[in-house]
PDB file of N, CA, C and O in Angstrom:
ATOM      1  N   MET A   1       7.451 -14.458  17.707  1.00  0.00           N
ATOM      2  CA  MET A   1       6.337 -13.870  18.452  1.00  0.00           C
ATOM      3  C   MET A   1       5.225 -13.547  17.453  1.00  0.00           C
ATOM      4  O   MET A   1       5.475 -12.950  16.407  1.00  0.00           O
ATOM      5  N   ASP A   2       4.014 -13.942  17.781  1.00  0.00           N
ATOM      6  CA  ASP A   2       2.908 -13.653  16.869  1.00  0.00           C
ATOM      7  C   ASP A   2       2.419 -12.215  17.045  1.00  0.00           C
ATOM      8  O   ASP A   2       2.826 -11.514  17.971  1.00  0.00           O
ATOM      9  N   VAL A   3       1.551 -11.799  16.150  1.00  0.00           N
ATOM     10  CA  VAL A   3       1.095 -10.407  16.113  1.00  0.00           C
ATOM     11  C   VAL A   3       0.351 -10.031  17.390  1.00  0.00           C
ATOM     12  O   VAL A   3       0.573  -8.950  17.935  1.00  0.00           O
ATOM     13  N   GLN A   4      -0.512 -10.889  17.866  1.00  0.00           N
ATOM     14  CA  GLN A   4      -1.289 -10.571  19.070  1.00  0.00           C
ATOM     15  C   GLN A   4      -0.390 -10.396  20.292  1.00  0.00           C
ATOM     16  O   GLN A   4      -0.605  -9.501  21.110  1.00  0.00           O
ATOM     17  N   ALA A   5       0.605 -11.247  20.404  1.00  0.00           N
ATOM     18  CA  ALA A   5       1.538 -11.130  21.530  1.00  0.00           C
ATOM     19  C   ALA A   5       2.330  -9.830  21.431  1.00  0.00           C
ATOM     20  O   ALA A   5       2.582  -9.174  22.442  1.00  0.00           O
ATOM     21  N   LYS A   6       2.720  -9.460  20.218  1.00  0.00           N
ATOM     22  CA  LYS A   6       3.462  -8.214  20.022  1.00  0.00           C
ATOM     23  C   LYS A   6       2.593  -7.016  20.389  1.00  0.00           C
ATOM     24  O   LYS A   6       3.075  -6.068  21.008  1.00  0.00           O
ATOM     25  N   LYS A   7       1.319  -7.053  20.013  1.00  0.00           N
ATOM     26  CA  LYS A   7       0.397  -5.969  20.359  1.00  0.00           C
ATOM     27  C   LYS A   7       0.281  -5.827  21.878  1.00  0.00           C
ATOM     28  O   LYS A   7       0.331  -4.718  22.411  1.00  0.00           O
ATOM     29  N   LEU A   8       0.129  -6.937  22.556  1.00  0.00           N
ATOM     30  CA  LEU A   8       0.019  -6.901  24.017  1.00  0.00           C
ATOM     31  C   LEU A   8       1.290  -6.352  24.659  1.00  0.00           C
ATOM     32  O   LEU A   8       1.232  -5.590  25.624  1.00  0.00           O
ATOM     33  N   GLU A   9       2.421  -6.743  24.119  1.00  0.00           N
ATOM     34  CA  GLU A   9       3.698  -6.240  24.636  1.00  0.00           C
ATOM     35  C   GLU A   9       3.783  -4.722  24.459  1.00  0.00           C
ATOM     36  O   GLU A   9       4.200  -4.010  25.373  1.00  0.00           O
ATOM     37  N   LEU A  10       3.389  -4.234  23.285  1.00  0.00           N
ATOM     38  CA  LEU A  10       3.424  -2.789  23.031  1.00  0.00           C
ATOM     39  C   LEU A  10       2.454  -2.037  23.928  1.00  0.00           C
ATOM     40  O   LEU A  10       2.784  -0.970  24.446  1.00  0.00           O
ATOM     41  N   VAL A  11       1.262  -2.586  24.114  1.00  0.00           N
ATOM     42  CA  VAL A  11       0.274  -1.944  24.995  1.00  0.00           C
ATOM     43  C   VAL A  11       0.841  -1.844  26.404  1.00  0.00           C
ATOM     44  O   VAL A  11       0.708  -0.811  27.060  1.00  0.00           O
ATOM     45  N   GLN A  12       1.463  -2.901  26.860  1.00  0.00           N
ATOM     46  CA  GLN A  12       2.041  -2.901  28.209  1.00  0.00           C
ATOM     47  C   GLN A  12       3.143  -1.846  28.321  1.00  0.00           C
ATOM     48  O   GLN A  12       3.234  -1.144  29.328  1.00  0.00           O
ATOM     49  N   MET A  13       3.967  -1.738  27.300  1.00  0.00           N
ATOM     50  CA  MET A  13       5.037  -0.744  27.311  1.00  0.00           C
ATOM     51  C   MET A  13       4.456   0.672  27.333  1.00  0.00           C
ATOM     52  O   MET A  13       4.961   1.543  28.042  1.00  0.00           O
ATOM     53  N   ILE A  14       3.405   0.894  26.564  1.00  0.00           N
ATOM     54  CA  ILE A  14       2.765   2.212  26.534  1.00  0.00           C
ATOM     55  C   ILE A  14       2.154   2.539  27.889  1.00  0.00           C
ATOM     56  O   ILE A  14       2.292   3.661  28.377  1.00  0.00           O
ATOM     57  N   LEU A  15       1.488   1.579  28.492  1.00  0.00           N
ATOM     58  CA  LEU A  15       0.870   1.804  29.799  1.00  0.00           C
ATOM     59  C   LEU A  15       1.899   2.083  30.891  1.00  0.00           C
ATOM     60  O   LEU A  15       1.613   2.781  31.864  1.00  0.00           O
ATOM     61  N   ASN A  16       3.087   1.537  30.721  1.00  0.00           N
ATOM     62  CA  ASN A  16       4.117   1.691  31.750  1.00  0.00           C
ATOM     63  C   ASN A  16       4.972   2.940  31.599  1.00  0.00           C
ATOM     64  O   ASN A  16       5.803   3.222  32.462  1.00  0.00           O
ATOM     65  N   THR A  17       4.786   3.691  30.522  1.00  0.00           N
ATOM     66  CA  THR A  17       5.624   4.876  30.333  1.00  0.00           C
ATOM     67  C   THR A  17       4.909   6.142  30.796  1.00  0.00           C
ATOM     68  O   THR A  17       3.688   6.265  30.696  1.00  0.00           O
ATOM     69  N   ASP A  18       5.693   7.060  31.295  1.00  0.00           N
ATOM     70  CA  ASP A  18       5.185   8.377  31.695  1.00  0.00           C
ATOM     71  C   ASP A  18       5.843   9.467  30.858  1.00  0.00           C
ATOM     72  O   ASP A  18       5.810  10.643  31.223  1.00  0.00           O
ATOM     73  N   ARG A  19       6.438   9.076  29.737  1.00  0.00           N
ATOM     74  CA  ARG A  19       7.161  10.026  28.888  1.00  0.00           C
ATOM     75  C   ARG A  19       6.224  10.567  27.802  1.00  0.00           C
ATOM     76  O   ARG A  19       5.930   9.868  26.831  1.00  0.00           O
ATOM     77  N   PRO A  20       5.754  11.809  27.964  1.00  0.00           N
ATOM     78  CA  PRO A  20       4.837  12.398  26.980  1.00  0.00           C
ATOM     79  C   PRO A  20       5.405  12.437  25.562  1.00  0.00           C
ATOM     80  O   PRO A  20       4.677  12.217  24.594  1.00  0.00           O
ATOM     81  N   ASN A  21       6.702  12.715  25.439  1.00  0.00           N
ATOM     82  CA  ASN A  21       7.305  12.768  24.110  1.00  0.00           C
ATOM     83  C   ASN A  21       7.242  11.421  23.398  1.00  0.00           C
ATOM     84  O   ASN A  21       6.968  11.355  22.200  1.00  0.00           O
ATOM     85  N   LEU A  22       7.493  10.370  24.131  1.00  0.00           N
ATOM     86  CA  LEU A  22       7.430   9.029  23.562  1.00  0.00           C
ATOM     87  C   LEU A  22       6.003   8.693  23.133  1.00  0.00           C
ATOM     88  O   LEU A  22       5.782   8.143  22.054  1.00  0.00           O
ATOM     89  N   LEU A  23       5.050   9.026  23.981  1.00  0.00           N
ATOM     90  CA  LEU A  23       3.650   8.760  23.648  1.00  0.00           C
ATOM     91  C   LEU A  23       3.220   9.542  22.404  1.00  0.00           C
ATOM     92  O   LEU A  23       2.459   9.039  21.578  1.00  0.00           O
ATOM     93  N   GLU A  24       3.707  10.754  22.282  1.00  0.00           N
ATOM     94  CA  GLU A  24       3.390  11.563  21.096  1.00  0.00           C
ATOM     95  C   GLU A  24       3.989  10.943  19.838  1.00  0.00           C
ATOM     96  O   GLU A  24       3.342  10.918  18.790  1.00  0.00           O
ATOM     97  N   LYS A  25       5.211  10.447  19.934  1.00  0.00           N
ATOM     98  CA  LYS A  25       5.844   9.796  18.787  1.00  0.00           C
ATOM     99  C   LYS A  25       5.066   8.554  18.349  1.00  0.00           C
ATOM    100  O   LYS A  25       4.835   8.340  17.159  1.00  0.00           O
ATOM    101  N   VAL A  26       4.675   7.754  19.311  1.00  0.00           N
ATOM    102  CA  VAL A  26       3.887   6.547  19.004  1.00  0.00           C
ATOM    103  C   VAL A  26       2.580   6.948  18.337  1.00  0.00           C
ATOM    104  O   VAL A  26       2.164   6.332  17.356  1.00  0.00           O
ATOM    105  N   SER A  27       1.945   7.963  18.860  1.00  0.00           N
ATOM    106  CA  SER A  27       0.692   8.452  18.294  1.00  0.00           C
ATOM    107  C   SER A  27       0.879   8.915  16.852  1.00  0.00           C
ATOM    108  O   SER A  27       0.053   8.603  15.993  1.00  0.00           O
ATOM    109  N   GLN A  28       1.935   9.642  16.580  1.00  0.00           N
ATOM    110  CA  GLN A  28       2.211  10.126  15.222  1.00  0.00           C
ATOM    111  C   GLN A  28       2.469   8.975  14.261  1.00  0.00           C
ATOM    112  O   GLN A  28       1.985   8.986  13.129  1.00  0.00           O
ATOM    113  N   ILE A  29       3.218   7.998  14.702  1.00  0.00           N
ATOM    114  CA  ILE A  29       3.503   6.835  13.851  1.00  0.00           C
ATOM    115  C   ILE A  29       2.210   6.123  13.477  1.00  0.00           C
ATOM    116  O   ILE A  29       1.997   5.777  12.315  1.00  0.00           O
ATOM    117  N   LEU A  30       1.351   5.907  14.465  1.00  0.00           N
ATOM    118  CA  LEU A  30       0.098   5.205  14.201  1.00  0.00           C
ATOM    119  C   LEU A  30      -0.828   6.015  13.301  1.00  0.00           C
ATOM    120  O   LEU A  30      -1.512   5.447  12.450  1.00  0.00           O
ATOM    121  N   LYS A  31      -0.857   7.324  13.476  1.00  0.00           N
ATOM    122  CA  LYS A  31      -1.682   8.175  12.615  1.00  0.00           C
ATOM    123  C   LYS A  31      -1.177   8.134  11.181  1.00  0.00           C
ATOM    124  O   LYS A  31      -1.971   8.035  10.246  1.00  0.00           O
ATOM    125  N   GLN A  32       0.136   8.209  11.002  1.00  0.00           N
ATOM    126  CA  GLN A  32       0.719   8.160   9.658  1.00  0.00           C
ATOM    127  C   GLN A  32       0.393   6.834   8.985  1.00  0.00           C
ATOM    128  O   GLN A  32       0.077   6.793   7.796  1.00  0.00           O
ATOM    129  N   GLU A  33       0.470   5.770   9.739  1.00  0.00           N
ATOM    130  CA  GLU A  33       0.204   4.443   9.190  1.00  0.00           C
ATOM    131  C   GLU A  33      -1.246   4.343   8.717  1.00  0.00           C
ATOM    132  O   GLU A  33      -1.520   3.739   7.679  1.00  0.00           O
ATOM    133  N   ASN A  34      -2.161   4.923   9.462  1.00  0.00           N
ATOM    134  CA  ASN A  34      -3.570   4.893   9.072  1.00  0.00           C
ATOM    135  C   ASN A  34      -3.833   5.749   7.845  1.00  0.00           C
ATOM    136  O   ASN A  34      -4.790   5.503   7.110  1.00  0.00           O
ATOM    137  N   GLU A  35      -2.994   6.750   7.616  1.00  0.00           N
ATOM    138  CA  GLU A  35      -3.170   7.651   6.487  1.00  0.00           C
ATOM    139  C   GLU A  35      -2.407   7.189   5.255  1.00  0.00           C
ATOM    140  O   GLU A  35      -2.491   7.829   4.207  1.00  0.00           O
ATOM    141  N   ALA A  36      -1.669   6.096   5.356  1.00  0.00           N
ATOM    142  CA  ALA A  36      -0.869   5.622   4.233  1.00  0.00           C
ATOM    143  C   ALA A  36      -1.771   5.271   3.056  1.00  0.00           C
ATOM    144  O   ALA A  36      -2.822   4.653   3.221  1.00  0.00           O
ATOM    145  N   ASP A  37      -1.347   5.671   1.893  1.00  0.00           N
ATOM    146  CA  ASP A  37      -2.071   5.409   0.664  1.00  0.00           C
ATOM    147  C   ASP A  37      -1.659   4.041   0.120  1.00  0.00           C
ATOM    148  O   ASP A  37      -0.492   3.665   0.223  1.00  0.00           O
ATOM    149  N   TRP A  38      -2.587   3.306  -0.448  1.00  0.00           N
ATOM    150  CA  TRP A  38      -2.276   1.983  -0.986  1.00  0.00           C
ATOM    151  C   TRP A  38      -1.200   2.079  -2.063  1.00  0.00           C
ATOM    152  O   TRP A  38      -0.412   1.151  -2.241  1.00  0.00           O
ATOM    153  N   TRP A  39      -1.167   3.196  -2.777  1.00  0.00           N
ATOM    154  CA  TRP A  39      -0.165   3.382  -3.830  1.00  0.00           C
ATOM    155  C   TRP A  39       1.248   3.270  -3.250  1.00  0.00           C
ATOM    156  O   TRP A  39       2.134   2.679  -3.868  1.00  0.00           O
ATOM    157  N   ASP A  40       1.447   3.836  -2.073  1.00  0.00           N
ATOM    158  CA  ASP A  40       2.768   3.811  -1.442  1.00  0.00           C
ATOM    159  C   ASP A  40       3.181   2.402  -1.031  1.00  0.00           C
ATOM    160  O   ASP A  40       4.365   2.132  -0.831  1.00  0.00           O
ATOM    161  N   GLU A  41       2.219   1.518  -0.908  1.00  0.00           N
ATOM    162  CA  GLU A  41       2.502   0.142  -0.509  1.00  0.00           C
ATOM    163  C   GLU A  41       2.939  -0.722  -1.690  1.00  0.00           C
ATOM    164  O   GLU A  41       3.491  -1.806  -1.501  1.00  0.00           O
ATOM    165  N   LEU A  42       2.691  -0.240  -2.908  1.00  0.00           N
ATOM    166  CA  LEU A  42       3.063  -1.005  -4.091  1.00  0.00           C
ATOM    167  C   LEU A  42       4.575  -0.963  -4.307  1.00  0.00           C
ATOM    168  O   LEU A  42       5.217   0.049  -4.024  1.00  0.00           O
ATOM    169  N   PRO A  43       5.139  -2.052  -4.806  1.00  0.00           N
ATOM    170  CA  PRO A  43       6.568  -2.027  -5.138  1.00  0.00           C
ATOM    171  C   PRO A  43       6.844  -0.974  -6.210  1.00  0.00           C
ATOM    172  O   PRO A  43       5.974  -0.676  -7.029  1.00  0.00           O
ATOM    173  N   PHE A  44       8.029  -0.424  -6.206  1.00  0.00           N
ATOM    174  CA  PHE A  44       8.405   0.612  -7.147  1.00  0.00           C
ATOM    175  C   PHE A  44       8.209   0.150  -8.590  1.00  0.00           C
ATOM    176  O   PHE A  44       7.738   0.919  -9.428  1.00  0.00           O
ATOM    177  N   SER A  45       8.569  -1.103  -8.884  1.00  0.00           N
ATOM    178  CA  SER A  45       8.442  -1.613 -10.255  1.00  0.00           C
ATOM    179  C   SER A  45       6.982  -1.603 -10.713  1.00  0.00           C
ATOM    180  O   SER A  45       6.701  -1.322 -11.878  1.00  0.00           O
ATOM    181  N   VAL A  46       6.059  -1.906  -9.811  1.00  0.00           N
ATOM    182  CA  VAL A  46       4.634  -1.887 -10.150  1.00  0.00           C
ATOM    183  C   VAL A  46       4.176  -0.446 -10.379  1.00  0.00           C
ATOM    184  O   VAL A  46       3.436  -0.176 -11.326  1.00  0.00           O
ATOM    185  N   GLN A  47       4.604   0.471  -9.530  1.00  0.00           N
ATOM    186  CA  GLN A  47       4.264   1.883  -9.709  1.00  0.00           C
ATOM    187  C   GLN A  47       4.729   2.381 -11.074  1.00  0.00           C
ATOM    188  O   GLN A  47       3.991   3.081 -11.768  1.00  0.00           O
ATOM    189  N   GLU A  48       5.956   2.019 -11.458  1.00  0.00           N
ATOM    190  CA  GLU A  48       6.496   2.436 -12.745  1.00  0.00           C
ATOM    191  C   GLU A  48       5.692   1.852 -13.901  1.00  0.00           C
ATOM    192  O   GLU A  48       5.451   2.534 -14.897  1.00  0.00           O
ATOM    193  N   SER A  49       5.275   0.592 -13.773  1.00  0.00           N
ATOM    194  CA  SER A  49       4.470  -0.038 -14.821  1.00  0.00           C
ATOM    195  C   SER A  49       3.122   0.649 -14.971  1.00  0.00           C
ATOM    196  O   SER A  49       2.655   0.863 -16.090  1.00  0.00           O
ATOM    197  N   VAL A  50       2.504   0.990 -13.874  1.00  0.00           N
ATOM    198  CA  VAL A  50       1.213   1.673 -13.913  1.00  0.00           C
ATOM    199  C   VAL A  50       1.376   3.057 -14.546  1.00  0.00           C
ATOM    200  O   VAL A  50       0.569   3.459 -15.384  1.00  0.00           O
ATOM    201  N   LYS A  51       2.411   3.777 -14.148  1.00  0.00           N
ATOM    202  CA  LYS A  51       2.666   5.103 -14.723  1.00  0.00           C
ATOM    203  C   LYS A  51       2.884   5.003 -16.235  1.00  0.00           C
ATOM    204  O   LYS A  51       2.366   5.816 -17.000  1.00  0.00           O
ATOM    205  N   LYS A  52       3.652   4.004 -16.652  1.00  0.00           N
ATOM    206  CA  LYS A  52       3.908   3.804 -18.074  1.00  0.00           C
ATOM    207  C   LYS A  52       2.593   3.539 -18.811  1.00  0.00           C
ATOM    208  O   LYS A  52       2.355   4.109 -19.876  1.00  0.00           O
ATOM    209  N   GLY A  53       1.752   2.692 -18.257  1.00  0.00           N
ATOM    210  CA  GLY A  53       0.463   2.389 -18.871  1.00  0.00           C
ATOM    211  C   GLY A  53      -0.438   3.614 -18.960  1.00  0.00           C
ATOM    212  O   GLY A  53      -1.143   3.793 -19.953  1.00  0.00           O
ATOM    213  N   MET A  54      -0.423   4.447 -17.946  1.00  0.00           N
ATOM    214  CA  MET A  54      -1.240   5.661 -17.963  1.00  0.00           C
ATOM    215  C   MET A  54      -0.753   6.630 -19.033  1.00  0.00           C
ATOM    216  O   MET A  54      -1.559   7.279 -19.700  1.00  0.00           O
ATOM    217  N   GLU A  55       0.561   6.730 -19.197  1.00  0.00           N
ATOM    218  CA  GLU A  55       1.114   7.591 -20.247  1.00  0.00           C
ATOM    219  C   GLU A  55       0.741   7.056 -21.632  1.00  0.00           C
ATOM    220  O   GLU A  55       0.410   7.826 -22.534  1.00  0.00           O
ATOM    221  N   GLN A  56       0.796   5.736 -21.791  1.00  0.00           N
ATOM    222  CA  GLN A  56       0.403   5.137 -23.059  1.00  0.00           C
ATOM    223  C   GLN A  56      -1.072   5.419 -23.354  1.00  0.00           C
ATOM    224  O   GLN A  56      -1.434   5.712 -24.494  1.00  0.00           O
ATOM    225  N   ALA A  57      -1.903   5.334 -22.349  1.00  0.00           N
ATOM    226  CA  ALA A  57      -3.326   5.615 -22.533  1.00  0.00           C
ATOM    227  C   ALA A  57      -3.561   7.067 -22.924  1.00  0.00           C
ATOM    228  O   ALA A  57      -4.413   7.357 -23.765  1.00  0.00           O
ATOM    229  N   LYS A  58      -2.804   7.984 -22.314  1.00  0.00           N
ATOM    230  CA  LYS A  58      -2.930   9.405 -22.664  1.00  0.00           C
ATOM    231  C   LYS A  58      -2.578   9.655 -24.127  1.00  0.00           C
ATOM    232  O   LYS A  58      -3.150  10.533 -24.773  1.00  0.00           O
ATOM    233  N   ARG A  59      -1.629   8.871 -24.640  1.00  0.00           N
ATOM    234  CA  ARG A  59      -1.202   9.020 -26.036  1.00  0.00           C
ATOM    235  C   ARG A  59      -2.118   8.252 -26.993  1.00  0.00           C
ATOM    236  O   ARG A  59      -1.904   8.262 -28.205  1.00  0.00           O
ATOM    237  N   GLY A  60      -3.129   7.595 -26.449  1.00  0.00           N
ATOM    238  CA  GLY A  60      -4.063   6.852 -27.290  1.00  0.00           C
ATOM    239  C   GLY A  60      -3.569   5.475 -27.685  1.00  0.00           C
ATOM    240  O   GLY A  60      -4.130   4.853 -28.586  1.00  0.00           O
ATOM    241  N   GLU A  61      -2.541   4.995 -27.034  1.00  0.00           N
ATOM    242  CA  GLU A  61      -1.971   3.675 -27.339  1.00  0.00           C
ATOM    243  C   GLU A  61      -2.709   2.598 -26.547  1.00  0.00           C
ATOM    244  O   GLU A  61      -2.146   1.965 -25.654  1.00  0.00           O
ATOM    245  N   THR A  62      -3.977   2.404 -26.893  1.00  0.00           N
ATOM    246  CA  THR A  62      -4.803   1.432 -26.178  1.00  0.00           C
ATOM    247  C   THR A  62      -5.485   0.503 -27.176  1.00  0.00           C
ATOM    248  O   THR A  62      -5.488   0.759 -28.380  1.00  0.00           O
ATOM    249  N   ARG A  63      -6.057  -0.574 -26.660  1.00  0.00           N
ATOM    250  CA  ARG A  63      -6.841  -1.518 -27.443  1.00  0.00           C
ATOM    251  C   ARG A  63      -8.154  -1.748 -26.706  1.00  0.00           C
ATOM    252  O   ARG A  63      -8.202  -1.746 -25.476  1.00  0.00           O
ATOM    253  N   ALA A  64      -9.196  -1.941 -27.465  1.00  0.00           N
ATOM    254  CA  ALA A  64     -10.497  -2.244 -26.864  1.00  0.00           C
ATOM    255  C   ALA A  64     -10.437  -3.611 -26.190  1.00  0.00           C
ATOM    256  O   ALA A  64      -9.753  -4.519 -26.663  1.00  0.00           O
ATOM    257  N   HIS A  65     -11.153  -3.743 -25.094  1.00  0.00           N
ATOM    258  CA  HIS A  65     -11.192  -5.012 -24.364  1.00  0.00           C
ATOM    259  C   HIS A  65     -11.641  -6.145 -25.275  1.00  0.00           C
ATOM    260  O   HIS A  65     -11.061  -7.230 -25.249  1.00  0.00           O
ATOM    261  N   SER A  66     -12.666  -5.901 -26.077  1.00  0.00           N
ATOM    262  CA  SER A  66     -13.184  -6.946 -26.975  1.00  0.00           C
ATOM    263  C   SER A  66     -12.118  -7.395 -27.978  1.00  0.00           C
ATOM    264  O   SER A  66     -12.047  -8.576 -28.320  1.00  0.00           O
ATOM    265  N   GLU A  67     -11.294  -6.463 -28.447  1.00  0.00           N
ATOM    266  CA  GLU A  67     -10.218  -6.785 -29.392  1.00  0.00           C
ATOM    267  C   GLU A  67      -9.172  -7.692 -28.734  1.00  0.00           C
ATOM    268  O   GLU A  67      -8.715  -8.666 -29.332  1.00  0.00           O
ATOM    269  N   VAL A  68      -8.811  -7.363 -27.522  1.00  0.00           N
ATOM    270  CA  VAL A  68      -7.826  -8.170 -26.790  1.00  0.00           C
ATOM    271  C   VAL A  68      -8.396  -9.548 -26.485  1.00  0.00           C
ATOM    272  O   VAL A  68      -7.702 -10.555 -26.627  1.00  0.00           O
ATOM    273  N   MET A  69      -9.639  -9.595 -26.072  1.00  0.00           N
ATOM    274  CA  MET A  69     -10.264 -10.881 -25.747  1.00  0.00           C
ATOM    275  C   MET A  69     -10.340 -11.778 -26.982  1.00  0.00           C
ATOM    276  O   MET A  69     -10.133 -12.987 -26.884  1.00  0.00           O
ATOM    277  N   LYS A  70     -10.633 -11.195 -28.132  1.00  0.00           N
ATOM    278  CA  LYS A  70     -10.702 -11.961 -29.371  1.00  0.00           C
ATOM    279  C   LYS A  70      -9.341 -12.589 -29.675  1.00  0.00           C
ATOM    280  O   LYS A  70      -9.255 -13.756 -30.055  1.00  0.00           O
ATOM    281  N   LYS A  71      -8.291 -11.808 -29.504  1.00  0.00           N
ATOM    282  CA  LYS A  71      -6.937 -12.273 -29.802  1.00  0.00           C
ATOM    283  C   LYS A  71      -6.514 -13.431 -28.899  1.00  0.00           C
ATOM    284  O   LYS A  71      -5.867 -14.375 -29.351  1.00  0.00           O
ATOM    285  N   TYR A  72      -6.888 -13.350 -27.612  1.00  0.00           N
ATOM    286  CA  TYR A  72      -6.431 -14.344 -26.639  1.00  0.00           C
ATOM    287  C   TYR A  72      -7.478 -15.387 -26.275  1.00  0.00           C
ATOM    288  O   TYR A  72      -7.265 -16.177 -25.355  1.00  0.00           O
ATOM    289  N   GLN A  73      -8.580 -15.404 -26.966  1.00  0.00           N
ATOM    290  CA  GLN A  73      -9.677 -16.328 -26.659  1.00  0.00           C
ATOM    291  C   GLN A  73      -9.213 -17.788 -26.707  1.00  0.00           C
ATOM    292  O   GLN A  73      -9.663 -18.610 -25.908  1.00  0.00           O
ATOM    293  N   LYS A  74      -8.319 -18.107 -27.640  1.00  0.00           N
ATOM    294  CA  LYS A  74      -7.878 -19.506 -27.782  1.00  0.00           C
ATOM    295  C   LYS A  74      -7.156 -20.031 -26.539  1.00  0.00           C
ATOM    296  O   LYS A  74      -7.091 -21.244 -26.339  1.00  0.00           O
ATOM    297  N   TRP A  75      -6.615 -19.146 -25.705  1.00  0.00           N
ATOM    298  CA  TRP A  75      -5.913 -19.567 -24.502  1.00  0.00           C
ATOM    299  C   TRP A  75      -6.807 -19.569 -23.255  1.00  0.00           C
ATOM    300  O   TRP A  75      -6.399 -20.035 -22.192  1.00  0.00           O
ATOM    301  N   LEU A  76      -8.009 -19.052 -23.396  1.00  0.00           N
ATOM    302  CA  LEU A  76      -8.917 -18.989 -22.242  1.00  0.00           C
ATOM    303  C   LEU A  76      -9.788 -20.197 -22.127  1.00  0.00           C
ATOM    304  O   LEU A  76     -10.601 -20.286 -21.208  1.00  0.00           O
TER     305      LEU A  76
END
């Protein structure tokens, strides 16, 4: 089933229900989804790599962009 068909099916189910509790749950799920941070969407391994890099930067373990570009210029 494609996304549009699934959306239509869900809309029909919502329109056919008279259960306030169910409608509230659906509303909460959709609100949470809209509030989701992009960080939470990243795989755990990527989050860990970013955290590691930020800690390295705090400790001053960085290189200037120009220095890195000079080193790898032969491959570009």
